[in-house]
Residue, then its C-alpha position, 0 to 999 in steps of 0.5 A: m275214235f271219233g270222226l266228223r265227215n263232210l261239212f256241207s252248206n246247202r249250196q254245196i249239196k247237189t239237190g238236183p230237182y229237190a228243194p234245199l236240205p232243211c236247216p232245222v232250228p234247233p239242230v236235229c241229230i238223226i242217229g242210225d240203227l243201234h242194234g244193241r251196240l251200247d258202246l257205240l251209243e255212249q260214244m255218240l251221245d258224248k260226241t253230240s253233247t260236246r259239240m261246239d255248236a251243240g246248244p239245245h238240239r234234238l236227238i232222233f233215233v231211227g228205230d232198230m234199237i234192239d237185236r243182233g248186238p249184245q246190249s239191247a236191254a241196256i239201250l232200251r233202259i237208257l233211251y226210255d229214261m232219256n225220252c221220258a225226261a225230255p220227250d220233245r228233245v229225244i225222239c225214238l221211232m219204232g223199227n221193224h226189230e221192235r215190231m218183231m219183238l212186240d209181235f213175238l210177245d203177242d204171238p210167240v208161236q207165229h212170230g217167234p222163228r222170224w224174230l229169233a233168226n233176226g237177232g231176237n236170240e241176242t236180245l233175249a240173252s241181254f235180258g237174262v233169258s237164254p234161248w240156247a239153254r236146254s229146254t224141257a218143253n215137249s214141243s217147239e211151240n211150248r219152247l217159244k211160249g216159254l221164251a215169250a213168258a220169260l221175256a215178258t217177265a224180264l222186260p219192265e212193263e213200262i218199257t213194253h208200253w213205251l215201245a208199243s207207243r213208239p211213232l213211225l215218223w217224225s217231221e218238221g217242215a220239209l224233213v221227214v224221219t222214218h225207220a225205212g224208206a217211204d213209198p215215193a209215189c204216196p203222200i207221207t200221210n197216206q203211207m202204210d205202217e209196213t212201209f215205214l217199218w220195212g221200206h218200199s222197193a222204189f224208195a231208193r230209185t224213184p224221186r219224190s215230187d213233193g219236195l220232202w227229204v226223207a231221213h231213214g235207217h234200215t238199209i246199210q250204206p257204206t257211209a251216211k249220206a244226203e242226196s236226191g231227197r234222202v238222208s241215209v244214216d244206217t252204216g251197220a253198227w252191229r256188223t261194222g262197228r260204225l254208228s253214224a248220225a246226220w247233224l242238220n242245223g242252219d249251216g247245212v248237214n255234217f255227218i258224225e261217225v263213231t267206231d269201235r276200231p282203234a283210231 
């Protein structure tokens, strides 16, 4: 059920013009987009907590905790509780899907169609709000307002506030973690919020010149990888049934993958 891939030392990673991959202490585990896959989250937490080298470590979730998969409500509760219990050890970033849900709650008529078309229906259902039920609303606008009101009631207030306060990045030394790829021509501290949430078109093809390594989700990759100043951890859990993470410590990086497929 579980797999460990490609244990590298810093000397083995082809960094080219880039600085060596950071070796954080305590270790940092960067976990890809969950998208409502509670089963894979539980496997990943089990796998990381039982590693021989686990000890004290940090867990960083790159955002997109919700939508598409069936169990967004349960994931939010678990990660909220984990973060509140250990805010320095469990870090949950905001992704574009969390932003879309919050925007839907603020203005369902304007933002509802986009969110519902991108996995919001599944999130509503996880909170017991049926987006497919026959509505008595006399217009699509009233239907969207009704769904937003029902979600606002079902979503615990503390989790709503928590989601709205999620950071857009985490950094330590030469390692930066965001949801999506940063603009390589712009200092990290000067990026637009939208870039951290939705990515930049030049991120994948243009190297940074500041020596930073940017770890990210958002863009589905066949496998998690670290190369050319980028650490990519989104392997499309909701679609592929594979959740990936990058474990960085004093020995370098290795990738952890859990799957819903039989071994």
